[in-house]
All heavy atoms as an XYZ file, in Angstrom:
928
protein
N      17.812      9.794     -3.049
C      17.440      8.428     -2.790
C      16.224      8.446     -1.868
O      16.087      9.318     -1.026
C      18.609      7.700     -2.130
C      18.364      6.231     -1.930
S      19.853      5.352     -1.428
C      20.763      5.378     -2.959
N      15.347      7.470     -2.041
C      14.155      7.355     -1.201
C      14.177      6.015     -0.476
O      14.556      4.995     -1.061
C      12.890      7.446     -2.031
C      12.703      8.794     -2.672
C      11.472      8.830     -3.548
C      11.404     10.182     -4.233
N      10.558     10.159     -5.403
N      13.798      6.041      0.774
C      13.623      4.816      1.549
C      12.225      4.838      2.147
O      11.643      5.903      2.356
C      14.673      4.654      2.672
C      16.073      4.559      2.099
C      14.573      5.782      3.680
N      11.690      3.640      2.387
C      10.386      3.572      3.020
C      10.339      2.401      3.974
O      11.132      1.473      3.880
C       9.253      3.485      1.992
C       9.171      2.169      1.262
C       8.319      1.163      1.722
C       9.921      1.941      0.133
C       8.234     -0.046      1.050
C       9.836      0.738     -0.551
C       8.991     -0.263     -0.091
N       9.402      2.474      4.884
C       9.174      1.387      5.818
C       7.671      1.236      5.982
O       6.948      2.221      6.053
C       9.834      1.668      7.162
C       9.783      0.483      8.118
C      10.898      0.560      9.116
C      10.845     -0.559     10.113
N      11.393     -1.814      9.633
N       7.223     -0.007      6.017
C       5.811     -0.320      6.243
C       5.625     -0.822      7.666
O       6.520     -1.445      8.228
C       5.336     -1.423      5.311
C       5.142     -1.040      3.903
C       4.533     -2.185      3.090
O       4.588     -3.337      3.471
N       3.959     -1.834      1.967
N       4.433     -0.564      8.196
C       4.047     -1.172      9.460
C       2.537     -1.337      9.468
O       1.822     -0.688      8.713
C       4.546     -0.367     10.667
C       4.024      1.041     10.775
C       2.954      1.343     11.612
C       4.618      2.071     10.061
C       2.494      2.645     11.734
C       4.163      3.378     10.178
C       3.092      3.658     11.013
N       2.057     -2.235     10.294
C       0.625     -2.497     10.379
C       0.138     -2.215     11.789
O       0.914     -2.270     12.755
C       0.297     -3.960     10.004
O       0.975     -4.824     10.902
C       0.707     -4.264      8.571
N      -1.155     -1.910     11.875
C      -1.779     -1.707     13.180
C      -3.272     -1.967     13.053
O      -3.858     -1.823     11.986
C      -1.496     -0.300     13.730
C      -1.863      0.836     12.815
C      -3.064      1.512     12.964
C      -0.999      1.246     11.806
C      -3.407      2.563     12.128
C      -1.321      2.300     10.961
C      -2.532      2.957     11.126
N      -3.853     -2.401     14.147
C      -5.285     -2.688     14.230
C      -5.894     -1.742     15.249
O      -5.339     -1.571     16.337
C      -5.517     -4.140     14.664
C      -4.918     -5.123     13.682
O      -5.316     -5.080     12.504
O      -4.054     -5.924     14.081
N      -7.007     -1.121     14.871
C      -7.615     -0.111     15.732
C      -9.139     -0.229     15.722
O      -9.724     -0.851     14.848
C      -7.237      1.324     15.282
C      -5.750      1.571     15.410
C      -7.702      1.595     13.870
N      -9.749      0.414     16.705
C     -11.196      0.603     16.738
C     -11.453      2.107     16.724
O     -10.632      2.897     17.199
C     -11.791     -0.020     17.995
N     -12.583      2.485     16.165
C     -12.979      3.893     16.186
C     -14.463      3.990     15.889
O     -15.126      3.016     15.544
C     -12.150      4.743     15.213
C     -12.381      4.480     13.767
N     -11.913      5.291     12.778
C     -13.030      3.492     13.108
C     -12.251      4.823     11.591
N     -12.934      3.724     11.773
N     -14.976      5.204     16.027
C     -16.326      5.510     15.570
C     -16.252      6.853     14.860
O     -15.430      7.702     15.185
C     -17.324      5.541     16.733
O     -16.959      6.508     17.677
N     -17.110      7.018     13.870
C     -17.138      8.239     13.068
C     -18.577      8.719     12.955
O     -19.510      7.908     13.035
C     -16.576      7.967     11.671
C     -15.114      7.543     11.596
C     -14.761      7.048     10.205
C     -14.207      8.691     11.998
N     -18.787     10.009     12.740
C     -20.155     10.526     12.632
C     -20.987      9.823     11.557
O     -22.172      9.560     11.754
C     -19.958     12.001     12.298
C     -18.613     12.350     12.826
C     -17.787     11.092     12.673
N     -20.375      9.519     10.412
C     -21.131      8.885      9.337
C     -21.119      7.354      9.425
O     -21.793      6.688      8.647
C     -20.639      9.346      7.966
C     -19.152      9.147      7.766
O     -18.415      9.017      8.760
O     -18.705      9.141      6.618
N     -20.365      6.790     10.356
C     -20.352      5.349     10.639
C     -20.428      5.181     12.154
O     -19.447      4.801     12.796
C     -19.067      4.697     10.105
C     -18.977      4.681      8.624
C     -18.356      5.584      7.829
C     -19.542      3.697      7.753
N     -18.485      5.241      6.514
C     -19.209      4.077      6.430
C     -20.291      2.541      7.946
C     -19.607      3.345      5.321
C     -20.670      1.813      6.834
C     -20.334      2.213      5.547
N     -21.580      5.501     12.746
C     -21.674      5.458     14.209
C     -21.525      4.032     14.729
O     -21.756      3.060     14.028
C     -23.071      6.010     14.491
C     -23.828      5.829     13.232
C     -22.833      5.858     12.107
N     -21.137      3.972     15.954
C     -20.926      2.683     16.586
C     -19.468      2.267     16.481
O     -18.750      2.628     15.541
N     -19.055      1.521     17.440
C     -17.682      1.045     17.498
C     -17.441      0.006     16.408
O     -18.233     -0.925     16.243
C     -17.419      0.433     18.885
C     -16.020     -0.072     19.159
C     -15.030      1.077     19.145
C     -15.988     -0.782     20.505
N     -16.372      0.179     15.651
C     -15.952     -0.798     14.656
C     -14.437     -0.699     14.490
O     -13.820      0.259     14.949
C     -16.684     -0.596     13.323
C     -16.411      0.709     12.667
N     -17.024      1.895     13.058
C     -15.584      1.029     11.655
C     -16.595      2.883     12.295
N     -15.721      2.387     11.435
N     -13.853     -1.699     13.869
C     -12.405     -1.718     13.777
C     -11.898     -1.999     12.380
O     -12.640     -2.458     11.509
N     -10.621     -1.708     12.197
C      -9.946     -1.902     10.911
C      -8.506     -2.326     11.144
O      -7.907     -2.006     12.163
C      -9.914     -0.606     10.088
C     -11.243     -0.016      9.820
N     -12.172     -0.609      8.980
C     -11.814      1.116     10.265
C     -13.251      0.148      8.929
N     -13.067      1.197      9.700
N      -7.972     -2.988     10.139
C      -6.542     -3.265     10.063
C      -5.963     -2.338      9.009
O      -6.507     -2.232      7.906
C      -6.292     -4.719      9.665
O      -6.749     -5.587     10.669
N      -4.908     -1.650      9.346
C      -4.259     -0.698      8.449
C      -2.817     -1.106      8.179
O      -2.160     -1.709      9.031
C      -4.211      0.704      9.073
C      -5.522      1.418      9.171
C      -6.277      1.349     10.338
C      -6.000      2.194      8.120
C      -7.487      2.033     10.446
C      -7.204      2.879      8.224
C      -7.937      2.791      9.383
O      -9.128      3.458      9.491
N      -2.348     -0.729      7.009
C      -0.924     -0.756      6.701
C      -0.523      0.681      6.433
O      -1.239      1.410      5.739
C      -0.633     -1.611      5.455
O      -1.040     -2.952      5.724
C       0.847     -1.593      5.109
N       0.585      1.088      7.004
C       1.112      2.427      6.741
C       2.493      2.284      6.107
O       3.227      1.342      6.404
C       1.201      3.236      8.025
N       2.785      3.205      5.225
C       4.127      3.343      4.664
C       4.589      4.754      4.944
O       3.817      5.707      4.787
C       4.123      3.174      3.142
C       3.956      1.799      2.642
C       4.010      1.738      1.122
O       4.173      2.793      0.451
O       3.872      0.627      0.614
N       5.829      4.874      5.349
C       6.426      6.193      5.532
C       7.662      6.274      4.645
O       8.469      5.342      4.587
C       6.750      6.480      7.016
C       5.466      6.612      7.817
C       7.619      5.406      7.626
N       7.757      7.354      3.909
C       8.816      7.548      2.914
C       9.701      8.723      3.318
O       9.199      9.788      3.697
C       8.209      7.844      1.548
C       7.553      6.658      0.919
C       6.356      6.090      1.273
C       8.053      5.892     -0.167
N       6.089      5.025      0.463
C       7.112      4.879     -0.434
C       9.212      5.969     -0.940
C       7.303      3.945     -1.443
C       9.390      5.047     -1.955
C       8.441      4.047     -2.188
N      10.997      8.523      3.183
C      11.992      9.557      3.474
C      12.885      9.704      2.253
O      13.124      8.737      1.528
C      12.832      9.155      4.692
C      12.035      9.052      5.958
C      11.323      7.895      6.258
C      11.988     10.106      6.849
C      10.575      7.796      7.429
C      11.244     10.019      8.020
C      10.537      8.865      8.311
N      13.382     10.923      2.037
C      14.216     11.187      0.871
C      15.428     12.001      1.291
O      15.320     12.928      2.103
C      13.407     11.966     -0.171
C      14.139     12.218     -1.449
C      13.262     12.880     -2.498
O      12.065     13.104     -2.254
O      13.790     13.173     -3.576
N      16.569     11.645      0.743
C      17.788     12.388      1.040
C      18.948     11.863      0.228
O      18.808     10.941     -0.580
N      20.105     12.395      0.485
C      21.281     12.072     -0.326
C      21.989     10.798      0.102
O      22.746     10.231     -0.686
C      22.266     13.239     -0.279
O      22.705     13.419      1.061
N      21.822     10.353      1.310
C      22.494      9.157      1.832
C      24.008      9.267      1.711
O      24.700      8.270      1.474
C      21.969      7.890      1.151
N      24.545     10.463      1.885
C      25.986     10.660      1.750
C      26.777      9.863      2.786
O      27.905      9.472      2.520
C      26.356     12.149      1.857
O      25.829     12.672      3.075
C      25.808     12.931      0.676
N      26.168      9.602      3.936
C      26.851      8.796      4.953
C      26.398      7.339      4.900
O      26.654      6.567      5.823
C      26.621      9.378      6.344
C      25.162      9.382      6.761
O      24.289      9.031      5.925
O      24.873      9.711      7.920
N      25.717      6.967      3.828
C      25.254      5.603      3.667
C      23.778      5.408      3.979
O      23.211      4.383      3.634
N      23.146      6.367      4.639
C      21.737      6.262      5.018
C      20.988      7.544      4.691
O      21.515      8.633      4.894
C      21.575      6.045      6.530
C      22.137      4.759      7.044
C      23.370      4.740      7.679
C      21.427      3.573      6.923
C      23.892      3.553      8.177
C      21.947      2.390      7.415
C      23.176      2.388      8.038
O      23.680      1.217      8.523
N      19.747      7.398      4.256
C      18.843      8.548      4.184
C      18.431      8.897      5.615
O      18.483     10.042      6.036
C      17.610      8.246      3.302
C      16.593      9.365      3.387
C      18.041      8.014      1.862
N      18.014      7.880      6.350
C      17.752      7.954      7.783
C      18.370      6.688      8.368
O      18.110      5.589      7.856
C      16.235      7.974      8.100
C      15.985      7.969      9.599
C      15.553      9.160      7.460
N      19.190      6.786      9.407
C      19.756      5.571      9.977
C      18.660      4.562     10.322
O      17.655      4.914     10.947
C      20.491      6.060     11.222
C      20.823      7.487     10.909
C      19.666      7.989     10.095
N      18.849      3.333      9.879
C      17.806      2.320     10.035
C      17.395      2.112     11.480
O      16.217      1.929     11.782
C      18.265      1.003      9.420
C      17.154      0.000      9.294
C      17.568     -1.232      8.521
O      18.614     -1.229      7.861
O      16.808     -2.213      8.583
N      18.338      2.160     12.393
C      18.001      2.009     13.812
C      17.100      3.120     14.318
O      16.158      2.874     15.076
N      17.381      4.342     13.902
C      16.541      5.485     14.284
C      15.153      5.315     13.700
O      14.140      5.489     14.382
C      17.171      6.816     13.805
C      16.211      7.979     13.981
C      18.481      7.072     14.532
N      15.091      4.977     12.421
C      13.807      4.801     11.742
C      12.987      3.706     12.415
O      11.808      3.895     12.721
C      14.051      4.473     10.271
C      12.838      4.395      9.360
C      12.056      5.693      9.370
C      13.279      4.042      7.955
N      13.587      2.573     12.671
C      12.881      1.463     13.298
C      12.366      1.842     14.686
O      11.214      1.556     15.025
C      13.806      0.234     13.385
O      14.154     -0.152     12.050
C      13.134     -0.923     14.085
N      13.192      2.507     15.460
C      12.793      2.919     16.816
C      11.621      3.906     16.782
O      10.643      3.756     17.525
C      13.992      3.526     17.544
C      13.666      4.057     18.892
N      13.439      3.246     19.986
C      13.488      5.323     19.323
C      13.147      3.994     21.032
N      13.169      5.256     20.666
N      11.702      4.903     15.932
C      10.655      5.923     15.853
C       9.345      5.338     15.333
O       8.271      5.666     15.826
C      11.103      7.086     14.958
C      12.263      7.866     15.513
C      11.891      8.650     16.761
O      10.739      8.918     17.033
N      12.890      9.012     17.540
N       9.432      4.480     14.338
C       8.213      3.880     13.784
C       7.573      2.944     14.790
O       6.349      2.918     14.925
C       8.506      3.191     12.442
C       8.763      4.270     11.392
C       7.366      2.268     12.026
C       9.228      3.762     10.070
N       8.353      2.209     15.527
C       7.785      1.324     16.542
C       7.069      2.136     17.627
O       6.017      1.728     18.123
C       8.849      0.426     17.162
C       8.326     -0.485     18.250
C       7.132     -1.353     17.842
O       6.978     -1.690     16.653
O       6.321     -1.696     18.735
N       7.604      3.288     17.965
C       6.937      4.156     18.942
C       5.573      4.605     18.418
O       4.587      4.627     19.161
C       7.817      5.359     19.267
N       5.491      4.955     17.138
C       4.224      5.366     16.527
C       3.270      4.180     16.444
O       2.100      4.272     16.827
C       4.467      5.979     15.125
C       3.169      6.150     14.359
C       5.199      7.305     15.256
N       3.765      3.054     15.962
C       2.924      1.861     15.818
C       2.351      1.428     17.163
O       1.162      1.123     17.276
C       3.714      0.704     15.200
C       2.834     -0.473     14.786
C       3.617     -1.764     14.689
N       4.125     -2.180     15.981
C       3.374     -2.748     16.943
N       2.097     -2.971     16.757
N       3.921     -3.081     18.087
N       3.160      1.453     18.194
C       2.678      1.006     19.502
C       1.638      1.954     20.089
O       0.766      1.527     20.842
C       3.841      0.797     20.470
O       4.459      2.016     20.790
N       1.705      3.231     19.736
C       0.664      4.175     20.197
C      -0.657      3.947     19.487
O      -1.717      4.240     20.031
C       1.114      5.624     19.995
C       2.179      6.020     21.007
C       2.412      7.491     21.116
N       1.240      8.233     21.557
C       1.058      9.520     21.325
N       1.952     10.196     20.636
N      -0.011     10.134     21.762
N      -0.606      3.455     18.243
C      -1.817      3.223     17.461
C      -2.419      1.840     17.680
O      -3.643      1.695     17.765
C      -1.512      3.375     15.965
C      -1.165      4.758     15.445
C      -0.628      4.668     14.029
C      -2.380      5.661     15.513
N      -1.595      0.824     17.729
C      -2.049     -0.557     17.667
C      -2.947     -0.937     18.840
O      -2.606     -0.696     19.995
C      -0.845     -1.492     17.614
C      -1.210     -2.890     17.149
O      -2.100     -3.027     16.289
O      -0.572     -3.843     17.642
N      -4.086     -1.523     18.516
C      -5.078     -2.007     19.484
C      -5.555     -0.906     20.429
O      -5.663     -1.107     21.631
C      -4.544     -3.223     20.248
C      -4.476     -4.426     19.381
N      -3.346     -4.725     18.630
C      -5.382     -5.379     19.101
C      -3.570     -5.834     17.948
N      -4.801     -6.251     18.194
N      -5.823      0.272     19.839
C      -6.353      1.386     20.621
C      -7.719      1.792     20.091
O      -8.127      1.395     18.994
C      -5.438      2.632     20.546
O      -5.385      3.098     19.199
C      -4.046      2.338     21.055
N      -8.390      2.599     20.884
C      -9.601      3.283     20.446
C      -9.134      4.633     19.931
O      -8.765      5.523     20.711
C     -10.583      3.422     21.605
C     -11.841      4.167     21.253
C     -12.663      3.738     20.217
C     -12.202      5.315     21.953
C     -13.815      4.426     19.888
C     -13.358      6.004     21.631
C     -14.158      5.563     20.599
O     -15.299      6.255     20.266
N      -9.080      4.779     18.619
C      -8.465      5.956     17.991
C      -9.096      7.280     18.392
O      -8.421      8.298     18.390
C      -8.519      5.826     16.472
C      -7.387      5.073     15.807
C      -7.547      5.119     14.300
C      -6.038      5.602     16.216
N     -10.374      7.271     18.724
C     -11.019      8.528     19.097
C     -10.370      9.153     20.336
O     -10.490     10.356     20.554
C     -12.510      8.306     19.340
C     -13.234      7.906     18.079
O     -13.021      6.806     17.578
N     -14.079      8.778     17.563
N      -9.683      8.351     21.138
C      -8.961      8.889     22.294
C      -7.659      9.569     21.890
O      -7.084     10.319     22.679
C      -8.648      7.775     23.298
C      -9.885      7.245     24.002
O     -10.921      7.952     24.031
O      -9.809      6.108     24.528
N      -7.192      9.319     20.670
C      -5.914      9.849     20.198
C      -6.077     10.909     19.115
O      -5.332     11.885     19.071
C      -5.076      8.681     19.657
C      -3.630      8.890     19.330
C      -2.839      9.309     20.561
C      -3.038      7.618     18.747
N      -7.072     10.715     18.239
C      -7.307     11.597     17.095
C      -8.780     11.994     17.116
O      -9.652     11.124     17.153
C      -6.968     10.872     15.767
C      -5.510     10.412     15.774
C      -7.265     11.762     14.571
C      -5.153      9.467     14.633
N      -9.056     13.303     17.110
C     -10.435     13.781     17.251
C     -11.399     13.156     16.247
O     -12.459     12.696     16.616
C     -10.503     15.309     17.131
C      -9.921     16.001     18.351
O      -9.932     15.395     19.449
O      -9.464     17.143     18.206
N     -11.067     13.175     14.993
C     -11.909     12.582     13.945
C     -11.028     11.576     13.205
O     -10.342     11.918     12.239
C     -12.434     13.666     13.000
C     -13.359     13.216     11.884
C     -14.640     12.585     12.441
C     -13.700     14.392     10.976
N     -10.992     10.314     13.649
C     -10.004      9.363     13.150
C     -10.336      8.740     11.794
O     -10.541      7.537     11.665
C      -9.944      8.319     14.264
C     -11.303      8.337     14.864
C     -11.762      9.772     14.769
N     -10.385      9.586     10.771
C     -10.515      9.115      9.393
C      -9.134      8.656      8.908
O      -8.105      8.974      9.520
C     -11.013     10.242      8.479
O     -10.039     11.312      8.504
C     -12.375     10.763      8.927
N      -9.097      7.968      7.806
C      -7.807      7.565      7.220
C      -6.937      8.784      6.937
O      -5.725      8.766      7.169
C      -8.032      6.766      5.936
O      -8.692      5.561      6.211
N      -7.560      9.852      6.452
C      -6.830     11.085      6.163
C      -6.186     11.651      7.429
O      -5.020     12.059      7.421
C      -7.772     12.126      5.544
C      -8.290     11.754      4.173
C      -9.538     10.864      4.170
O      -9.891     10.287      5.215
O     -10.143     10.740      3.087
N      -6.945     11.684      8.512
C      -6.408     12.237      9.758
C      -5.404     11.300     10.422
O      -4.511     11.764     11.135
C      -7.539     12.607     10.708
C      -8.248     13.862     10.261
O      -7.694     14.684      9.522
N      -9.488     14.029     10.676
N      -5.532     10.010     10.206
C      -4.513      9.075     10.693
C      -3.189      9.360      9.979
O      -2.129      9.410     10.609
C      -4.952      7.612     10.488
C      -6.173      7.302     11.351
C      -3.807      6.657     10.820
C      -6.865      5.990     10.993
N      -3.248      9.572      8.661
C      -2.034      9.900      7.905
C      -1.422     11.200      8.405
O      -0.193     11.287      8.570
C      -2.342      9.989      6.415
N      -2.247     12.207      8.664
C      -1.735     13.478      9.218
C      -1.074     13.262     10.575
O      -0.023     13.831     10.876
C      -2.871     14.484      9.389
C      -3.288     15.179      8.150
C      -4.354     16.237      8.487
N      -4.804     16.893      7.305
C      -5.984     16.669      6.717
N      -6.836     15.798      7.224
N      -6.315     17.315      5.622
N      -1.713     12.467     11.422
C      -1.187     12.215     12.767
C       0.176     11.522     12.681
O       1.124     11.904     13.382
C      -2.179     11.380     13.579
C      -1.763     11.193     14.996
C      -2.045     12.011     16.048
C      -0.977     10.114     15.524
N      -1.481     11.504     17.197
C      -0.824     10.344     16.895
C      -0.406      8.985     14.959
C      -0.104      9.485     17.727
C       0.322      8.127     15.777
C       0.459      8.385     17.146
N       0.281     10.519     11.807
C       1.563      9.827     11.633
C       2.618     10.819     11.145
O       3.759     10.817     11.617
C       1.417      8.628     10.677
C       0.553      7.539     11.333
C       2.795      8.073     10.289
C       0.144      6.408     10.393
N       2.244     11.680     10.204
C       3.169     12.711      9.711
C       3.693     13.554     10.873
O       4.896     13.766     10.995
C       2.466     13.603      8.692
C       3.360     14.693      8.176
C       3.618     15.897      8.765
C       4.152     14.653      6.992
N       4.508     16.613      8.007
C       4.850     15.868      6.921
C       4.319     13.712      5.986
C       5.712     16.163      5.872
C       5.180     14.009      4.939
C       5.865     15.222      4.894
N       2.796     14.024     11.705
C       3.204     14.873     12.829
C       4.177     14.154     13.759
O       5.092     14.781     14.305
C       1.980     15.331     13.618
C       1.106     16.300     12.870
C      -0.209     16.549     13.579
O      -0.750     15.680     14.254
N      -0.740     17.749     13.423
N       3.987     12.869     13.943
C       4.855     12.116     14.830
C       6.245     11.903     14.236
O       7.241     11.905     14.967
C       4.235     10.745     15.158
C       2.839     10.782     15.728
C       2.712     11.701     16.933
O       3.387     11.516     17.931
N       1.848     12.691     16.822
N       6.339     11.712     12.927
C       7.597     11.341     12.291
C       8.328     12.481     11.604
O       9.509     12.356     11.304
C       7.361     10.197     11.291
C       6.903      8.883     11.915
C       6.627      7.846     10.836
C       7.927      8.362     12.920
N       7.666     13.598     11.366
C       8.309     14.716     10.671
C       9.579     15.192     11.385
O      10.563     15.533     10.717
C       7.326     15.871     10.469
C       7.888     16.995      9.654
C       8.091     16.847      8.288
C       8.245     18.194     10.247
C       8.627     17.872      7.523
C       8.777     19.226      9.494
C       8.972     19.066      8.132
N       9.621     15.196     12.712
C      10.856     15.665     13.373
C      12.104     14.836     13.069
O      13.218     15.322     13.246
C      10.501     15.581     14.860
C       9.017     15.747     14.902
C       8.532     15.024     13.662
N      11.952     13.601     12.591
C      13.127     12.802     12.216
C      13.877     13.485     11.090
O      15.092     13.418     11.006
C      12.708     11.379     11.750
C      12.129     10.586     12.901
C      13.883     10.630     11.144
C      11.579      9.240     12.474
N      13.141     14.164     10.205
C      13.743     14.838      9.058
C      13.589     14.031      7.793
O      13.473     12.807      7.823
N      13.546     14.691      6.693
C      13.482     14.163      5.323
C      12.249     13.310      5.019
O      12.222     12.589      4.035
C      14.769     13.407      4.959
O      14.922     12.204      5.683
N      11.185     13.420      5.839
C       9.926     12.727      5.557
C       9.277     13.379      4.339
O       9.169     14.601      4.267
C       8.995     12.807      6.764
C       7.638     12.108      6.663
C       7.808     10.603      6.512
C       6.803     12.408      7.908
N       8.849     12.564      3.366
C       8.228     13.115      2.170
C       6.836     12.564      1.896
O       6.088     13.145      1.124
C       9.103     12.925      0.907
C      10.385     13.749      1.011
C       9.389     11.467      0.637
N       6.471     11.429      2.533
C       5.158     10.859      2.239
C       4.753      9.876      3.324
O       5.574      9.125      3.829
C       5.205     10.150      0.886
C       3.936      9.470      0.477
C       3.918      8.936     -0.951
C       5.138      8.198     -1.382
N       5.047      7.644     -2.744
N       3.452      9.900      3.628
C       2.827      8.895      4.494
C       1.646      8.324      3.738
O       0.812      9.078      3.234
C       2.340      9.505      5.834
C       1.546      8.483      6.640
C       3.505     10.045      6.650
N       1.585      7.012      3.628
C       0.442      6.334      3.023
C      -0.215      5.489      4.100
O       0.468      4.808      4.855
C       0.879      5.431      1.870
C       1.430      6.193      0.689
C       1.825      5.293     -0.466
N       0.603      4.727     -1.038
C       0.454      3.434     -1.335
N       1.409      2.573     -1.116
N      -0.673      3.002     -1.865
N      -1.544      5.523      4.141
C      -2.328      4.686      5.049
C      -3.309      3.919      4.180
O      -4.032      4.515      3.385
C      -3.057      5.548      6.111
C      -3.974      4.695      6.960
C      -2.039      6.271      6.992
N      -3.326      2.598      4.340
C      -4.050      1.738      3.420
C      -4.839      0.669      4.173
O      -4.320      0.058      5.101
C      -3.036      1.070      2.486
C      -3.632      0.230      1.397
C      -4.276      0.816      0.326
C      -3.540     -1.148      1.443
C      -4.816      0.041     -0.694
C      -4.075     -1.925      0.436
C      -4.721     -1.330     -0.634
N      -6.116      0.512      3.791
C      -6.946     -0.585      4.303
C      -7.090     -1.604      3.189
O      -7.920     -1.473      2.294
C      -8.317     -0.070      4.732
C      -8.270      0.672      6.047
C      -9.591      1.206      6.504
N     -10.700      0.288      6.339
C     -11.948      0.667      6.100
N     -12.257      1.946      5.993
N     -12.902     -0.227      5.973
N      -6.264     -2.631      3.245
C      -6.234     -3.638      2.193
C      -7.531     -4.399      2.033
O      -7.874     -4.825      0.926
N      -8.285     -4.564      3.118
C      -9.518     -5.354      3.044
C     -10.545     -4.757      2.095
O     -11.393     -5.472      1.563
C     -10.130     -5.509      4.434
O     -10.498     -4.236      4.955
N     -10.470     -3.437      1.877
C     -11.416     -2.801      0.956
C     -10.705     -2.069     -0.184
O     -11.346     -1.413     -0.997
C     -12.382     -1.834      1.685
C     -11.622     -0.672      2.325
C     -13.220     -2.585      2.692
C     -12.515      0.462      2.772
N      -9.377     -2.160     -0.230
C      -8.635     -1.507     -1.299
C      -8.688      0.002     -1.258
O      -8.685      0.658     -2.291
N      -8.694      0.593     -0.061
C      -8.801      2.045      0.088
C      -7.568      2.573      0.805
O      -7.095      1.976      1.769
C     -10.044      2.407      0.900
C     -10.174      3.878      1.169
C     -10.671      4.729      0.200
C      -9.784      4.411      2.379
C     -10.784      6.096      0.439
C      -9.893      5.782      2.641
C     -10.396      6.616      1.659
N      -7.060      3.689      0.319
C      -5.916      4.290      0.976
C      -5.850      5.779      0.748
O      -6.555      6.326     -0.108
N      -5.012      6.417      1.522
C      -4.763      7.853      1.387
C      -3.259      8.081      1.393
O      -2.490      7.268      1.915
C      -5.437      8.690      2.504
C      -6.933      8.492      2.499
C      -4.850      8.381      3.859
N      -2.879      9.201      0.808
C      -1.480      9.589      0.783
C      -1.393     11.045      1.225
O      -2.151     11.895      0.746
C      -0.937      9.426     -0.633
C       0.533      9.664     -0.760
C       1.028      9.314     -2.158
O       1.068      8.114     -2.492
O       1.345     10.243     -2.897
N      -0.496     11.296      2.146
C      -0.241     12.650      2.643
C       1.235     12.903      2.394
O       2.092     12.148      2.872
C      -0.577     12.718      4.134
C      -0.541     14.102      4.722
C      -1.640     14.941      4.621
C       0.585     14.568      5.392
C      -1.619     16.218      5.169
C       0.606     15.833      5.939
C      -0.484     16.655      5.830
O      -0.470     17.921      6.373
N       1.537     13.950      1.618
C       2.932     14.165      1.263
C       3.420     15.546      1.664
O       2.684     16.331      2.271
C       3.170     13.880     -0.221
C       2.431     14.827     -1.148
O       1.999     15.921     -0.726
O       2.283     14.469     -2.332
N       4.644     15.819      1.314
C       5.287     17.064      1.705
C       4.518     18.289      1.205
O       4.380     19.276      1.932
C       6.733     17.082      1.208
C       7.624     18.235      1.645
C       7.685     18.341      3.169
C       9.021     18.062      1.066
N       3.977     18.239     -0.001
C       3.196     19.368     -0.522
C       1.950     19.590      0.315
O       1.581     20.736      0.611
C       2.823     19.122     -1.985
N       1.266     18.496      0.721
C       0.098     18.616      1.585
C       0.485     19.241      2.924
O      -0.199     20.131      3.437
C      -0.546     17.246      1.840
C      -1.045     16.582      0.574
O      -1.624     17.281     -0.281
O      -0.863     15.357      0.461
N       1.580     18.749      3.495
C       2.034     19.252      4.791
C       2.393     20.729      4.713
O       2.048     21.511      5.612
C       3.221     18.439      5.292
N       3.054     21.130      3.648
C       3.398     22.549      3.478
C       2.135     23.394      3.344
O       2.043     24.479      3.915
C       4.307     22.740      2.268
C       5.716     22.287      2.531
C       6.612     22.512      1.342
N       7.982     22.133      1.672
C       8.840     21.614      0.817
N       8.489     21.422     -0.446
N      10.057     21.300      1.205
N       1.166     22.914      2.570
C      -0.072     23.656      2.380
C      -0.837     23.829      3.690
O      -1.558     24.813      3.864
C      -0.959     22.946      1.342
N      -0.674     22.874      4.603
C      -1.370     22.926      5.896
C      -0.480     23.472      7.017
O      -0.861     23.433      8.172
C      -1.873     21.533      6.262
C      -2.940     21.046      5.307
C      -3.490     19.671      5.662
O      -3.006     19.039      6.626
O      -4.429     19.230      4.975
N       0.708     23.947      6.677
C       1.600     24.514      7.677
C       2.225     23.483      8.611
O       2.604     23.819      9.742
N       2.362     22.251      8.135
C       2.932     21.201      8.986
C       4.316     20.778      8.502
O       4.824     19.734      8.899
C       1.986     20.004      9.049
C       0.715     20.376      9.779
S      -0.520     19.115     10.115
C       0.162     17.559      9.807
N       4.933     21.587      7.665
C       6.306     21.305      7.202
C       7.035     22.609      6.961
O       6.442     23.620      6.711
C       6.286     20.489      5.926
């Protein structure tokens, strides 16, 4: 069984190819997979608490202070690193709806990069 949770955050950053301070609104989805033998893939209270901790670290921040090169890809990696210890994480999606652009970082990517 798979469960997911979405959250949104607004950030500012600067990038080498887009110099100068600018901001974006993001939506993230985090996906977990498991058997739910006890009724949950991940207990909803645990999931909500952990995601709120991640969202609050991102929301209304200057991302360059948190992530060296804060591209959408690296934001997805950073979220993965924060939530992987919960267990059964299989996918992180980061999406900028205003331009229809998103990235997906999954378990295969994490394994290939030594993060799972």
